[in-house]
C-alpha positions in Angstrom: -47.5 9.3 13.9 -48.7 11.0 17.1 -47.3 14.3 18.1 -45.5 12.7 21.1 -43.8 10.2 18.8 -42.8 12.9 16.4 -41.2 15.0 19.1 -39.4 11.9 20.4 -38.1 11.1 16.9 -36.9 14.7 16.4 -35.1 14.5 19.7 -33.4 11.3 18.7 -32.3 12.8 15.4 -30.9 15.8 17.2 -28.9 13.6 19.6 -27.5 11.5 16.7 -26.5 14.6 14.7 -24.8 16.2 17.8 -22.9 13.0 18.6 -21.7 12.7 15.0 -20.5 16.3 14.8 -18.7 15.9 18.1 -16.7 12.9 16.9 -14.3 15.1 14.9 -10.8 14.1 13.9 -8.6 14.6 17.0 -5.0 15.7 16.9 -2.0 13.3 17.0 0.9 14.7 19.0 4.4 13.5 18.2 7.6 14.2 20.2 10.7 14.2 18.1 14.1 13.9 19.9 17.6 13.7 18.6 21.1 15.3 18.8 22.3 18.2 16.7 22.5 17.2 13.0 20.5 14.1 13.2 18.1 15.4 10.6 14.9 15.8 12.6 13.5 18.7 10.5 14.2 16.9 7.2 12.5 13.8 8.5 9.4 15.6 9.7 9.1 17.5 6.4 9.5 14.2 4.4 6.7 12.4 6.4 4.3 15.3 7.1 5.1 18.0 4.6 5.7 20.3 7.6 8.6 22.7 7.9 9.2 23.6 11.6 10.9 26.9 10.5 7.6 27.8 8.7 5.3 26.8 11.6 7.1 29.2 13.8 8.8 28.8 17.2 5.8 27.2 18.8 4.8 27.6 22.4 7.5 26.9 25.1 6.8 24.0 27.4 10.0 23.9 29.4 13.7 24.4 28.8 14.6 22.9 25.4 11.0 22.0 24.4 8.6 23.7 22.1 5.1 22.6 21.1 3.9 23.3 17.5 0.2 23.0 16.7 -1.0 24.9 13.7 -4.6 25.9 13.8 -7.0 23.1 12.4 -4.0 20.8 11.9 -4.3 17.1 12.8 -0.6 17.0 13.9 1.0 18.5 17.0 4.8 18.4 17.3 6.9 18.5 20.5 10.3 19.6 19.3 13.1 18.9 21.7 15.9 21.2 20.7 18.9 19.4 19.2 21.6 18.9 21.9 25.3 18.2 21.5 25.0 15.2 23.8 22.4 12.8 24.9 23.2 13.8 28.4 21.9 17.3 27.7 18.9 15.8 25.9 18.2 13.6 28.9 18.2 16.8 31.1 15.6 18.3 28.7 13.4 15.2 29.1 13.8 15.1 32.9 12.6 18.7 33.1 9.8 18.0 30.7 8.6 15.0 32.6 8.1 17.1 35.7 5.7 19.5 33.9 4.1 17.0 31.4 1.4 15.5 33.6 0.4 18.9 34.9 0.3 20.2 31.3 -2.0 17.5 29.9 -4.3 17.8 32.9 -4.9 21.4 31.8 -4.7 20.7 28.1 -5.7 17.0 27.4 -5.5 17.6 23.7 -1.7 18.1 24.0 -1.0 14.6 25.4 1.9 12.9 23.5 0.8 9.8 21.5 4.2 8.8 20.1 7.9 9.5 20.3 10.6 9.4 17.6 14.0 9.0 19.2 16.4 9.7 16.3 20.1 8.6 16.1 22.4 8.7 13.0 23.5 5.6 11.4 27.0 7.0 11.2 27.2 7.3 15.0 27.4 3.5 15.3 27.0 3.7 19.0 24.2 3.5 21.6 25.6 4.1 25.0 24.2 4.0 28.6 22.9 7.6 28.4 20.8 6.8 25.3 19.5 3.7 27.0 18.6 5.7 30.0 16.8 8.2 27.8 14.6 5.4 26.3 13.9 4.3 29.9 12.9 7.8 30.9 10.5 8.1 28.0 8.9 4.6 28.3 8.6 5.3 32.1 6.3 8.2 31.2 4.1 5.7 29.4 5.1 6.9 25.9 5.6 4.5 22.9 9.1 5.1 21.5 10.1 4.4 17.9 13.9 4.3 17.6 14.7 5.9 14.2 18.1 5.4 12.7 18.4 8.4 10.3 20.6 8.9 7.3 21.0 5.1 6.9 22.5 4.5 3.4 20.6 2.1 1.2 21.1 1.3 -2.5 18.5 -0.6 -4.6 21.0 -3.1 -6.0 23.0 -3.6 -2.8 20.7 -2.9 0.2 22.4 -1.8 3.4 26.1 -1.6 3.8 27.8 -4.1 6.1 28.4 -1.5 8.8 24.7 -0.4 8.7 23.6 -4.0 9.0 25.9 -4.7 12.0 24.7 -1.5 13.8 21.0 -2.3 13.2 21.6 -5.9 14.4 23.4 -4.6 17.5 20.5 -2.3 18.3 17.9 -5.1 17.9 20.0 -7.3 20.2 19.8 -4.7 23.0 16.1 -5.7 23.5 15.1 -2.1 24.2 11.5 -1.3 25.1 10.8 0.3 21.7 7.9 -0.1 19.3 8.3 -3.4 17.4 11.4 -4.3 19.4 13.8 -3.1 16.7 15.0 0.2 15.2 13.6 1.7 12.0 16.3 2.6 9.5 15.4 5.5 7.2 16.8 8.0 4.8 14.6 11.0 4.2 16.3 12.2 1.0 18.2 10.7 -2.0 21.9 11.1 -2.0 23.0 11.8 -5.6 26.7 11.7 -4.7 26.7 8.2 -3.3 23.7 6.7 -5.1 21.9 6.0 -1.8 18.2 6.3 -2.0 15.4 7.6 0.2 13.8 4.7 2.0 12.2 3.5 5.2 9.6 6.2 5.6 6.7 3.8 4.9 8.0 1.4 7.7 8.3 4.4 10.0 4.8 5.5 9.4 3.4 2.0 9.9 5.3 1.5 13.2 4.1 4.9 14.5 0.5 4.3 13.5 0.6 0.8 15.1 1.4 2.3 18.5 -1.1 5.2 18.2 -4.2 5.2 20.5 -7.2 4.2 18.5 -8.8 7.6 18.9 -5.7 9.3 17.2 -5.1 6.9 14.4 -7.3 8.8 11.9 -5.5 12.0 12.8 -2.1 10.5 12.2 -3.3 9.0 8.9 -4.5 12.4 7.9 -1.2 14.1 8.9 1.2 11.7 7.2 1.9 12.0 3.4 3.6 8.6 2.9 1.1 5.7 3.1 -2.1 6.1 1.1 -3.5 2.8 2.5 -3.6 4.4 6.0 -5.6 7.3 4.6 -8.0 4.9 2.8 -8.7 2.9 6.0 -9.2 6.1 8.0 -11.6 7.4 5.4 -13.5 4.1 5.3 -14.0 4.4 9.1 -15.4 7.9 8.7 -17.8 6.6 6.0 -18.9 3.8 8.2 -19.6 6.1 11.1 -21.5 8.5 8.9 -23.6 5.7 7.4 -24.5 4.5 10.8 -25.4 8.0 11.9 -27.5 8.6 8.8 -29.3 5.3 9.2 -30.1 6.2 12.8 -31.5 9.5 11.6 -33.6 7.7 9.1 -34.9 5.2 11.6 -37.9 7.4 12.0 -38.7 8.0 8.3 -38.5 11.7 7.4 -39.9 13.4 4.3 -37.2 14.1 1.7 -37.7 17.9 2.0 -37.0 17.7 5.8 -33.7 15.8 5.4 -31.4 18.6 6.6 -30.0 16.5 9.5 -29.0 13.9 6.9 -27.3 16.5 4.7 -25.4 17.8 7.8 -24.0 14.3 8.4 -23.0 14.0 4.7 -21.3 17.4 4.6 -19.4 16.7 7.7 -18.3 13.2 6.4 -17.0 14.8 3.2 -15.1 17.5 5.1 -13.4 14.9 7.2 -12.4 12.8 4.1 -11.1 16.0 2.6 -8.9 16.5 5.6 -7.6 12.9 5.7 -6.4 13.1 2.1 -5.0 16.7 2.5 -6.9 18.0 -0.5 -5.8 21.6 -0.8 -9.1 23.4 -0.9 -8.5 25.7 2.1 -10.2 25.0 5.5 -12.5 28.0 5.3 -13.9 27.1 1.9 -14.4 23.4 2.5 -17.8 23.4 4.3 -19.3 26.0 1.9 -18.0 24.1 -1.2 -19.2 20.7 0.0 -22.6 22.1 0.9 -23.0 23.5 -2.6 -21.7 20.3 -4.1 -24.1 18.2 -2.0 -27.1 20.4 -3.1 -26.2 19.9 -6.8 -25.7 16.2 -6.3 -29.1 15.8 -4.6 -30.7 17.8 -7.4 -29.2 15.5 -10.0 -30.3 12.5 -8.0 -33.9 13.8 -7.8 -33.9 14.5 -11.6 -33.0 11.0 -12.6 -34.5 7.5 -12.1 -31.5 6.4 -10.0 -33.3 6.7 -6.7 -35.6 3.9 -7.7 -32.6 1.5 -7.5 -32.1 2.4 -3.8 -34.0 -0.2 -1.7 -36.9 1.3 0.1 -36.8 4.6 -1.7 -40.1 6.5 -1.9 -41.5 9.8 -0.7 -39.6 9.5 2.6 -36.1 8.6 3.7 -35.9 5.6 5.9 -32.8 4.0 7.6 -31.9 1.9 4.5 -32.2 4.8 2.1 -30.3 7.1 4.4 -27.5 4.6 4.8 -27.2 3.9 1.1 -27.2 7.5 0.1 -24.6 8.4 2.6 -22.4 5.4 2.0 -22.5 6.0 -1.8 -21.7 9.6 -1.4 -18.8 8.9 0.9 -17.4 6.3 -1.4 -17.5 8.6 -4.4 -15.9 11.5 -2.5 -13.2 9.2 -1.1 -12.4 8.0 -4.6 -11.9 11.6 -5.9 -9.9 12.7 -2.9 -7.6 9.7 -3.2 -7.1 10.3 -6.9 -6.2 13.9 -6.0 -3.7 12.7 -3.4 -2.1 10.5 -6.0 -1.8 13.4 -8.5 -4.2 11.8 -11.0 -6.7 14.7 -10.8 -7.0 18.1 -9.2 -10.3 18.6 -7.5 -9.7 22.4 -7.6 -9.5 22.2 -11.4 -12.6 20.0 -11.7 -14.4 22.7 -9.7 -13.3 25.5 -12.0 -14.2 23.4 -15.1 -17.7 22.6 -13.6 -16.9 18.8 -13.9 -16.9 17.8 -10.2 -20.6 17.1 -9.7 -20.8 15.0 -12.8 -17.9 12.8 -11.8 -19.3 12.5 -8.2 -22.7 11.4 -9.6 -21.1 8.8 -11.9 -19.2 7.3 -9.1 -22.3 7.3 -6.8 -24.3 5.6 -9.6 -21.8 2.8 -9.9 -21.9 2.3 -6.1 -25.8 2.1 -6.1 -26.0 -0.3 -9.0 -23.4 -2.6 -7.4 -25.6 -2.7 -4.3 -28.6 -3.9 -6.2 
């Protein structure tokens, strides 16, 4: 390879690495509206594990509206203060609409990607003021999910007759809402009546379906209900990292000079950790994953496993880079998903010095299946 080609190859690697690092998980911003006592905070806590009282008062946007965005979180929340009437809530929205465009021009990351408009099942009414509120929100170009909170549901009976009639009535209004119909939910079990928590999975799927493509992974990471959404988001991250790694290896590089590849792999693992909400602590994640990656590469070099990777030799080419990165991502995703399901605790595996061994075993299975 001539010096000019080597410089060009290095420049291409630098650009690929920079592009991969810049494609970070963005933030999904959700606006939650509803009257006093509708159960907004309970619903938010049930879906995202976030307590608005704990996150603080947020930053004021306009009268009756606060924006909550904890540092490094993949979820931002616009909290419209509970109002005694939807007329008051409509006034909040009208005031907010006037400042919203100006606000997102200055802070594009604070654009709203979805709205939950919450009403109680026991209200059994949806009047002209509420219809006008839906029109206000959709007129701003926002996807609105109509959430019917505190809807009683029992496993052996389903919904009550009153609840069924109300939900049918709302669907018949043909409102411009996501899916064309309301989403009935109950965020908590009711031990007194026997009604059960339900509907949160349907709410999550409806919300994700209306999210912009660039924010779907952030929403999948923020929600705690649907593991399948997290799996799909993690698989997209692995595919992106594998493509970036293959691009870096397009101009074969000696194994000792594979730091750009290690950078992609560490970033891939950090994002998967975020998607599955593995409680390692944001400041420790990069350091921990870097150490884990070093141990994993050492074990890989000390075994004969590398010979099963097509094209493996003294240098890393596109095929080798892609296989190494894809296998590492698949192994880490498996462990993070098992942690999210409560089957293992990655923190405990670290303390017991078992994590690297488990990672390597999963990677070995991935490579041998690829043969």
